[in-house]
KOLNU-893779 format. One line per 4 residues: number of its first residue (from 1); their letters; for each residue x, y, z of N, C-alpha, C, O, CB. Coordinates in steps of 0.001 Angstrom, whole numbers, padded with zeros to 6 digits, m for minus. Each point is the difference from the previous one (the first is absolute). Glycine has a CB too. Example, Ala and Ser with C-alpha at 12.3 -4.5 7.8 and 13.67 -1.06 7.14 Angstrom:
2
1> as> 013190:m005690:007800:m000890:001190:000000:000900:001200:000000:001036:m000019:000665:m002928:m001154:000581 ~ 001542:002223:m001966:000820:001190:000060:m000770:001090:000730:000509:001108:000169:000675:m001736:m002314
! end
This chain:
90
1> xxxx> 134751:024573:271218:m001075:m000817:m000535:m000970:000902:m000762:m000419:001038:000512:000659:m002716:001386 ~ m000585:001294:m003085:m000967:000733:m000810:m001249:m000835:m000168:000059:m001223:m000130:001782:002431:m001075 ~ m002971:m000525:001210:m001274:m000685:m000187:m000925:000939:m000760:000013:001210:000223:000283:m002583:001907 ~ m001078:000825:m003004:m000958:000796:m000774:m001336:000048:000726:m000315:m000877:000804:001471:000246:m002956
5> xxxx> m001934:001660:001861:m001300:000147:000652:m000890:m001203:m000306:m000747:m000442:000873:000948:002949:m001020 ~ m000140:m003039:m001052:m000789:m001178:m000344:000356:m001200:000860:m000877:m000781:000371:000712:001637:m002687 ~ 001441:m001007:002635:000439:m001087:000867:m000417:000256:001443:m000331:m000931:000735:002266:000500:m002267 ~ m001918:001698:001930:m000397:000367:001359:m001467:m000327:000238:m000373:m000402:001102:002098:002221:m001086
9> xxxx> m002558:m001653:m001035:m001432:m000269:000122:m000314:m001484:000170:m001104:m000349:000418:000695:002363:m001799 ~ 001341:m002872:001072:m000217:m001444:000129:000406:m000528:001372:m000065:m001204:000249:000432:000993:m002697 ~ 000045:001098:003327:000468:m000422:001320:m001053:000307:001066:m000590:001080:000021:002977:m000692:m000738 ~ m002603:m001357:001592:m000952:000159:001091:000717:000579:001219:001137:m000372:000292:m002529:m001561:m001162
13> xxxx> 000724:002841:001576:000567:000632:001184:m000474:m000759:001245:m001198:m000182:000216:001268:002448:m001385 ~ 000900:m002704:001982:m000283:m000791:001192:000725:000618:001191:001158:000407:m000104:m001457:m002508:m001286 ~ m000405:002165:002532:000573:000529:001226:000926:m001042:000609:m000398:m001145:000214:m001637:002593:000177 ~ 003250:m001056:m000116:001005:m000911:000527:m000304:m000422:001444:000409:m001080:000428:001266:002153:m001945
17> xxxx> m002393:m000223:002270:m000257:m000266:001419:m001069:m001059:000221:000178:m000896:000825:000483:003228:m000353 ~ m001778:m002239:m001205:m001108:m000922:000269:m000493:m000768:m001231:m000960:m000764:000097:000309:002296:001722 ~ 001281:m001343:m002946:m000374:m000741:m001196:m001232:000528:m000709:m000518:m000663:m000899:001530:m001275:001960 ~ m001497:003114:m000682:m001176:000582:m000663:000287:000241:m001469:001071:000488:m000362:m001776:000588:002512
21> xxxx> m000251:m001418:m002988:000128:000190:m001439:m000843:001212:m000387:m001216:000005:000190:001614:m002499:m000594 ~ 000252:003516:m000138:m000691:001242:m000323:m000478:000064:m001442:m000931:000746:m000305:002307:000350:002023 ~ m000773:m001844:m002591:m000383:000031:m001408:001206:000300:m000874:001145:m000070:000444:m003451:000809:000192 ~ 002025:m000406:m001878:001055:000243:m000987:000201:001492:m000219:m000937:000790:000117:000400:m002970:m001230
25> xxxx> 001753:002548:000799:000344:001398:m000238:m000769:000509:m001216:000001:m000630:m001057:002300:000289:002067 ~ m002955:001483:m000845:m000712:000630:m001110:000779:001174:m000561:m000013:000248:m001205:m002145:m000963:002213 ~ 002837:001437:m000129:000647:001234:m000407:001151:000286:000952:000148:m000660:001029:m002306:001552:m002007 ~ 002960:000084:000633:001089:000441:000864:000040:001518:m000020:m000256:000624:m001029:001582:m002746:000598
29> xxxx> m001005:002708:001568:000207:001439:000075:001490:000253:m000176:000831:m000588:000692:m002851:000929:000839 ~ 002342:000543:m002468:001395:000247:m000351:000312:001474:000182:m000786:000861:m000395:000771:m002781:m001237 ~ 001158:002209:002226:000479:001366:000112:000577:000385:m001355:000997:m000575:m000438:m000511:000343:002942 ~ m001099:001188:m003158:000416:000366:m001355:001360:000692:m000042:000669:m000017:m001033:m003065:000222:000450
33> xxxx> 002806:000397:001679:001298:000664:000024:001150:m000991:000099:001029:000167:m000654:m002115:001797:001709 ~ 000908:m003004:m000229:001085:m000972:000201:m000205:m001289:m000783:000953:m000745:m000232:m000617:001708:002484 ~ m001582:m001232:m002664:m000298:m001233:m000717:m000130:m001214:000911:m000041:m001130:m000485:001233:002088:m001443 ~ m001256:m000745:003230:m000083:m001111:000941:m001444:m000289:000384:m000834:000902:000076:003101:m000314:000787
37> xxxx> m002543:m001862:m000622:m001334:m000410:000430:m000198:000447:001445:000856:m000234:000853:m000852:m001761:m002441 ~ m001130:002634:001854:m000336:000457:001346:m000936:m000964:000720:000084:m000162:001217:000220:002500:m001999 ~ m001208:m002984:000017:m000985:m000891:000625:m000567:m000963:m001038:000032:000265:m001202:m000607:001516:002897 ~ 000054:m002907:m001203:m000719:m000962:m000830:m001486:000128:000305:m000385:000157:001159:002375:m001747:m001214
41> xxxx> m002819:001523:m000969:m001441:000160:000164:m000686:m001326:m000324:000219:m000587:m001060:m000077:003058:000474 ~ m000980:m002932:001524:m000754:m001239:m000149:m001479:000382:m000077:m000485:000724:000869:002246:m002112:000403 ~ m002487:000923:m002287:m001423:000360:m000088:m000790:m000645:001135:000367:m001063:000502:m000164:001280:m003001 ~ m001293:000442:002896:m000868:m000557:001030:m000744:m001211:m000519:m000189:m000150:m001207:m000054:002409:002220
45> xxxx> m000176:m003115:m000113:m000742:m001205:m000390:m001418:000362:m000411:m000570:000977:000485:001963:m002364:001079 ~ m001949:000597:m002452:m001380:000212:m000451:m000966:m000339:001121:000207:m000947:000759:000448:000434:m003136 ~ m001719:001309:002464:m001064:m000290:000967:m001179:m000583:m000758:m000471:000587:m000975:001228:001280:002530 ~ m001229:m003006:m001112:m001124:m000706:m000606:000184:m000144:m001511:m000800:000490:m000797:m000694:000386:002610
49> xxxx> 002573:m001565:m002176:000329:m000296:m001396:000139:001254:m000854:m000221:m000049:m001210:m000975:m002102:001467 ~ 001556:003263:000351:000195:001241:m000727:m001255:000832:m000183:000065:001119:m000510:001760:m002249:m000624 ~ m002969:000595:001545:m001257:000733:m000162:m000078:001213:000927:m000644:000996:m000329:m000461:m003136:m000336 ~ 001753:002055:001807:m000016:001096:000968:001305:000786:m000010:000332:000673:000976:m001903:m001997:000429
53> xxxx> 002300:001239:m002495:001260:000728:m000107:001149:m000745:000637:m000020:m001225:000126:m001259:003326:m000135 ~ 002275:m001345:000408:001212:m000559:000587:000296:000645:001340:m000461:001100:000303:001350:m001568:m002585 ~ m000110:m000245:003069:000550:000579:001212:001071:001006:m000428:000445:m000038:m001147:m000929:m002076:002534 ~ 000909:003013:m000493:001046:000969:m000375:001306:m000704:m000355:000310:m001069:000525:m001373:002772:000976
57> xxxx> 001819:m001084:m002402:001304:m000555:m000363:000937:000103:001195:m000220:000789:000919:m000118:m000157:m003348 ~ 001382:m001443:002397:000978:m000039:001077:001340:000443:m000552:000401:m000416:m001087:m001645:m001446:002267 ~ 001932:002701:m000434:001278:000543:m000444:001088:m000435:000971:m000085:000254:001202:m001060:001729:m002281 ~ 002161:m002636:000550:001136:m000437:000801:001196:000880:m000332:000450:000012:m001145:m001321:m002394:001225
61> xxxx> 001399:003122:000902:001191:000805:m000271:001175:m000901:m000374:000098:m001136:000464:m000913:002906:001135 ~ 001688:m001258:m002428:001139:m000786:m000464:000848:m000478:001178:000630:m001054:m000083:m000621:002356:m002065 ~ 000013:m000548:003228:000787:m000399:001170:m000540:m001269:000655:000716:m000640:000770:m000149:003037:m000407 ~ m001816:m002775:m000651:m000591:m001212:000566:000384:m001258:m000784:m000170:m001109:000505:m001725:002502:000321
65> xxxx> 002405:m001242:m002037:000376:m001156:m000827:001282:m000609:000558:001005:000686:000185:m002096:000335:m002245 ~ 001031:m002332:002325:001154:m000692:000567:000720:m000881:m001014:001228:m000084:000015:m002382:000130:002171 ~ 000395:m000708:m003073:000659:m000914:m000933:m000903:m000263:m001201:m001224:m000059:000119:002492:m001008:001782 ~ m000634:000913:m003055:m000684:m000394:m001221:000288:m001461:m000264:001150:m000433:000064:m001005:002770:m001000
69> xxxx> m001169:m003086:000644:000166:m001383:m000409:m000402:m000138:m001453:m000319:000989:m000660:m000104:m001799:003003 ~ 000438:m000406:m002837:m000390:m000235:m001388:m001472:000311:m000220:m000373:000534:m001045:002138:m002288:000869 ~ m002611:001423:001160:m001441:000198:m000131:m000592:000963:001017:m001146:000424:m000151:001048:m002694:m000749 ~ 000858:002624:001935:m000575:000806:001081:000913:001160:000390:001191:000022:m000312:m002376:m002058:001143
73> xxxx> 000585:002988:m000142:000732:001091:000638:m000333:m000070:001476:m001168:000063:000382:001133:001418:m002475 ~ 001057:m001612:002923:m000206:m000046:001441:000106:001405:000564:000969:000714:m000254:m000054:m003062:000369 ~ m001928:002737:000657:000000:001313:000631:m000106:m000178:001507:m000565:m000978:000490:m000490:002036:m002534 ~ 001602:m000105:002757:m000133:000015:001449:m000926:001156:000321:000335:001168:m000201:001989:m002183:000612
77> xxxx> m003486:000664:000088:m001017:001000:000260:m000526:m000190:001402:m000091:m001125:000491:m000522:001235:m002922 ~ 000266:000987:003075:m000578:m000064:001341:m001376:m000639:m000076:m000143:m001089:m000556:001434:003137:001272 ~ m002309:m001388:m000168:m001344:m000568:m000014:m000610:m000053:m001396:m000969:m000728:m000212:000684:001576:002515 ~ 000817:m000109:m003243:m000526:m000013:m001356:000650:001088:m000823:000670:000875:000549:m002835:m001792:000278
81> xxxx> 001980:000880:m002138:000586:001005:m000874:m000743:001327:000141:m001034:000079:000664:001753:m001883:m002266 ~ m000192:002816:000985:m000653:001304:m000020:m001189:m000094:m000946:000181:m000333:m001171:002000:001564:001677 ~ m003402:m000946:m000031:m001146:m000079:m000906:000013:001154:m000995:000483:001089:000309:m001810:m002240:001479 ~ 000789:000904:m002997:m000121:001046:m001013:m001285:000739:000235:m000549:m000172:001088:001880:m001148:m002757
85> xxxx> m001861:002096:000815:000511:000280:m001332:001171:000967:000027:000286:000630:001019:m002556:m001045:m001915 ~ 002934:000519:m000234:001209:000811:m000096:m000373:001450:m000273:m000298:000363:m001138:001608:m002350:000305 ~ m001295:002809:001862:m000258:001425:m000174:001292:000795:000130:m000019:001231:m000004:m002307:m001536:000898 ~ 003434:m000392:m000781:001272:000683:000244:000658:000488:m001273:001001:000713:000079:m000717:m002113:001920
89> xx> m000787:001059:m003143:000642:000382:m001258:m000075:001503:m000198:m000991:000643:000346:000413:m002871:m001334 ~ 001638:002772:000427:000051:001445:m000224:000381:000306:m001411:000094:001168:m000375:000497:m000811:002734
! end
């Protein structure tokens, strides 16, 4: 299955266990050596209509992705995704 980043951004991420809606994909972490996606990045929610900034971004490892639908991505996550920000880049 092939998908473009633009199409990935139109999909909402939902937890398969409890139905929690995390938001839409903003970015993906990709291993440049293998070309494989390592994680999906969801932006944090706005605080007070964006006046107080945003909550930290959420990172879902690729191993947590269970299924792609036409409009959604189902993930299996424990109590919550890995909070950002992304300091792991090298």
